Phi, psi and omega in degrees: 000132179259178185303323186294317183291317177302307185293323176282348172248026195299323185296324184287330186273341184293320175291321176303317185287320183295329174288325174277325182236070178317331176285351174278135187258171175304314176306321180300311184291325181301318182294312184294327179046027185087008180271118184302328181292320176296316179303310185306310189292323181293319182292320177303313181295310188282323190254354176063044180254164183282158180311309180300321179290324175296317177290329172292325180288326181287319179296326176290321169303320182290325182290321181296310187264014177304332173302339173290338182271005181255000000 
């Protein structure tokens, strides 16, 4: 899933992201606004994980919900 797809379906993904990552606030998601790098950064900040782990989690999320983009 690329940034354009993620941003284009952002409203659908926000709820799913909060289900998966409860520490992400509405403000975090509003600031990220579908930008993958921002989401990765917020995961690092809120959960204290390394860049690689945050990227892995986002990639896993994208794979799980890619059907929402069709």
